[in-house]
C-alpha positions in Angstrom: -26.0 17.2 10.7 -23.7 15.3 13.0 -23.8 18.2 15.5 -27.6 18.3 15.3 -27.9 14.6 15.9 -25.4 14.7 18.8 -27.0 17.6 20.6 -30.6 16.5 20.2 -30.9 12.7 20.5 -34.6 12.7 19.6 -34.5 15.4 17.0 -35.2 15.4 13.2 -31.6 14.3 12.4 -31.3 11.6 15.1 -30.4 8.9 12.6 -29.4 9.3 8.9 -27.8 7.1 6.3 -25.5 8.2 3.6 -23.3 6.9 0.8 -19.9 8.3 0.0 -18.9 8.8 -3.6 -15.3 9.5 -4.4 -14.7 13.2 -5.3 -18.4 14.1 -4.9 -18.7 13.4 -1.2 -21.6 12.1 1.0 -25.2 11.9 -0.3 -28.0 11.3 2.1 -30.1 8.2 1.5 -32.3 8.1 4.6 -33.3 10.5 7.4 -35.1 8.9 10.4 -36.5 6.1 8.2 -37.5 8.2 5.2 -35.6 6.9 2.3 -34.8 8.1 -1.2 -37.2 6.6 -3.7 -35.7 6.5 -7.3 -39.0 5.2 -8.7 -40.7 8.5 -7.8 -37.5 10.6 -8.3 -37.6 11.4 -4.6 -34.2 12.2 -3.1 -32.7 14.1 -0.2 -31.2 17.4 -1.4 -29.7 20.4 0.3 -31.6 23.6 -0.3 -30.0 27.1 0.1 -32.6 29.5 1.4 -30.5 32.5 0.4 -30.2 31.6 -3.3 -33.3 29.4 -3.6 -31.2 26.7 -5.2 -30.5 23.0 -4.5 -26.9 22.4 -3.8 -25.2 20.3 -6.6 -22.8 18.3 -4.4 -22.6 15.9 -1.5 -23.2 17.0 2.0 -19.5 16.8 3.0 -17.3 19.7 2.4 -13.7 19.4 1.4 -11.3 22.1 2.6 -7.9 21.5 0.9 -4.8 22.1 3.0 -1.1 21.5 2.8 0.2 18.6 4.7 1.5 20.1 7.9 4.9 19.2 9.4 3.1 16.9 11.9 2.1 14.5 9.0 1.9 10.8 9.7 1.9 7.8 7.3 -1.0 5.4 7.5 -2.2 2.4 5.6 -5.8 1.3 5.2 -6.8 -2.0 3.8 -9.9 -4.2 3.2 -10.1 -7.8 4.2 -12.8 -10.4 3.6 -13.3 -14.0 2.7 -13.1 -14.1 -1.2 -15.2 -17.3 -1.2 -18.0 -15.3 0.5 -17.7 -12.0 -1.3 -16.8 -13.5 -4.7 -14.2 -10.7 -5.0 -10.4 -10.7 -4.5 -9.0 -8.7 -1.6 -8.0 -5.3 -3.0 -4.5 -3.8 -2.4 -4.0 -1.5 0.6 -3.8 2.3 0.4 -0.9 4.2 2.1 -0.9 8.0 2.5 0.3 10.9 4.6 -2.2 12.8 6.7 -2.2 15.2 9.6 -1.8 13.6 13.0 -5.3 13.2 14.5 -7.0 12.5 11.1 -10.0 10.2 11.5 -10.5 6.9 9.6 -13.5 8.5 7.8 -11.2 11.3 6.4 -8.6 8.8 5.3 -11.2 6.6 3.5 -12.6 9.7 1.8 -9.1 10.7 0.7 -8.5 7.2 -0.7 -11.8 7.5 -2.6 -10.9 11.0 -3.9 -7.4 9.9 -5.1 -8.6 6.8 -6.8 -12.3 7.0 -7.9 -12.1 3.5 -9.4 -10.4 2.0 -6.3 -11.9 -0.2 -3.6 -12.8 2.8 -1.3 -14.6 4.7 -4.0 -18.1 4.1 -2.7 -19.2 3.2 0.8 -22.4 3.5 2.7 -22.9 4.2 6.4 -25.6 4.9 9.0 -25.0 7.7 11.4 -26.1 7.3 15.0 -26.3 10.4 17.2 -23.6 10.4 19.9 -21.8 7.4 18.3 -20.9 8.3 14.7 -20.9 6.6 11.3 -21.2 2.8 11.1 -20.1 1.4 7.8 -22.8 -0.8 6.2 -21.2 -1.4 2.8 -17.9 -0.9 1.0 -17.8 -1.0 -2.8 -21.0 -3.0 -2.9 -20.0 -5.5 -0.3 -22.6 -5.7 2.4 -24.5 -8.3 4.5 -26.3 -10.6 2.1 -30.1 -10.2 2.4 -30.7 -13.9 2.6 -27.9 -14.5 5.2 -28.6 -16.5 8.3 -25.6 -14.8 10.0 -25.0 -11.2 10.9 -22.2 -9.7 8.7 -20.5 -6.6 9.9 -17.7 -4.3 8.9 -15.2 -4.1 11.8 -12.1 -2.0 12.3 -8.9 -4.0 13.0 -5.7 -2.4 14.2 -2.9 -4.6 12.9 -0.4 -3.4 15.5 -2.5 -4.2 18.5 -4.4 -7.1 17.0 -7.7 -5.7 18.4 -11.1 -5.3 16.7 -12.5 -1.8 17.4 -16.0 -0.3 17.4 -17.2 0.0 13.8 -17.7 3.8 14.2 -15.2 5.2 11.8 -15.3 8.9 12.7 -14.0 8.3 16.2 -11.0 6.1 15.2 -7.7 7.9 14.6 -4.9 5.7 13.2 -1.4 6.3 14.4 1.8 7.0 12.5 3.0 3.9 10.7 -0.2 2.0 11.5 -2.1 -0.4 9.2 -5.9 -0.3 9.8 -7.9 -3.0 8.2 -11.6 -2.9 7.5 -12.7 -6.5 8.0 -16.0 -7.9 6.7 -16.8 -10.6 9.2 -19.7 -12.7 10.5 -20.7 -12.5 14.1 
């Protein structure tokens, strides 16, 4: 779907939203404004024309691999104001991944390794040509009655810089700590 959105900016997959569930993968919640509707049991599903069956898993596919010799160690963390979120700051997650692994892949790995951990469920919106924009992590999102704009931002601890919130373009470096910050603008 990402390739379809990137190659055809005004096409049927131009914008979609999804939620990631640890171990299961991504599930689509909205395509171009058409949302799931649990009250009518209407959900986005993948349909296999060859078998005539709906696919019983998320839209992401996981291809296991052995950690290559060029493995790097990265840490990801979540940071927010506990007075605003009413939740304590969860512990960071450190792992080894292949050099060039995106932040999306690292978050997914954290969710798969610890289905009850802080990265176990996140929602994002995909924008063609830009990537996934995180909208919620483990239920923490912009309050509907807020007078401020709340956003998830990527913070590189080594450089002290805030980065674009598009997680599939960001590739942490060896020994880095990447913090997903929930901040108001």
